[in-house]
N, C-alpha and C positions, 0 to 999 in steps of 0.2 A: 249468931250458932247456926247447924247447917241438918237439915235429918234424911231418914234414911230418902228419901222421893228425891227432895232436892239432890243428895251426893250421884242418883241415879240422871237427874237429865244434867249432871255436872258430866257423866263420865258418860254422856252420849256426845255430848258436846266436848267435849272433849282427843275425841275421836273425827270429827265428822260438825263447822261450829257451820255451818251451812244446813244441819240438817232445820227443816222449817217447823214448828208446833206438831202437825199433821202429824210427819216419821216417829219424831216424842213417841208424841200419844201410845200410836205403834206399838214400837221398840217396846215400851212399859206397862202395857194394857192402861191405860189410862188417857183421863176425855183430852181433849184440846185443850179445850180452853183455860185445863187445870194446869199444866203445860207451861200457858206462853202467860199466865198469871204468877209463878211459882218463877219465871226464868227474867219477867218485869222485876219481882221484888226482889229479888235476886242484881241485878240490876240497882234498884235504887236504891239496897244494903252494900252496896260494895260489894259484895262477896265473885262478880261478874266487871272487873273495869270493862271485858272488852272484850270485843271475838276479832278475830289476827286470821289471818291466807299466813300460811302457810309454806315453803318455795322452794322448790329443787333448784339449785344454787348451780349447778350445771346444766340446767335447762333454763333460766339467762341468761346464761354468756359469767359465770363466775366461777373457775375451772380449781380455785386457787382459795383457800379459809382455812386461818390458824383463828388459835388458843391465841394471848396474849398477856401473858404476865407483865404490871408494870410497879415500880416501884418506885415511890414518888415522899416529896417531904411532904410530913405531913400538913402540914401550915395549907399547903395547897392543891390539899388530899379533891377537894368537895372543887375546888375549878377547872383541876384534869381533869375530873368526872363529869365532867358537863361538858370541855372543851369536848372528849373523845365520843357524848353525844354525838355532839354536833355537829360529829363528821357523819357526810354518807354513809362513807366504806363497816364503821363499825354496825355492827348490828345487833348485839347485848353490850353493854357495858353496865358494872356489876363490883360494890366497897367487898371485899375481900376478909377473912382472916390467909390464915400458912402460909406462904409460900414467897407474896402477892400482897400489895392495899391494894392492884385493884384488875378485876380480868375482860377483856372484852374480846367478840369471837369481831374477826374479819374476815368483812367477800376479797376476791380480785381477780381481776379475769383470765391475771398470770401469775411468776414470778417476779417478771419486774415492778408491775402495778405493784401488787404488794409490799417489793422492796423502797418505790417511792412510800407508802402508804405508812409502813413501817417509821419514815425520815420522818419521818410531817408529826407526825407522836411523842416519835424520843424528842424535838424538837420544837415540844410543846415544853413550856417556863415553870419547873417542880419532882422534871421528871426526870428518874434515876437512869434508871436503870431497863431494862428492854427482854422478855423473854418471851422467841413466839416460837409457839410450837401449830407446825404444818396434819391437817386434819389430818384421819386416809380417809374415811366409813364412817358416819352416823349412823349408831343402829339408834339410838331410841332420838325426839325432837320431844 
């Protein structure tokens, strides 16, 4: 369980994981050592799993992004999920309920490359159906 200060620290890090302890401390009117101890404790407890970098796909050469729903053989669900996760083009893979058993975000340089990636995904043993949806604009990450 986290308290209010931990929640505020998480909120600051969610906005910018690159903030220093002193910058977070200043924003929250706390001591730097308090912030450092709290962040380290949250990492040790697994509250904070990792710090990551959010890229602008266009600025790194990926002009096409799609969310792909996959219907798969239930007995091969985890195998298919792992094969998808191993692909460099997939930025996330998740099991889900609803219309599709798996969901994946795919980045491609263009439509041609996306078609090639989708072909590879469709060839994975256990995949029954692909349902790609092109993203036009991300509103929130």
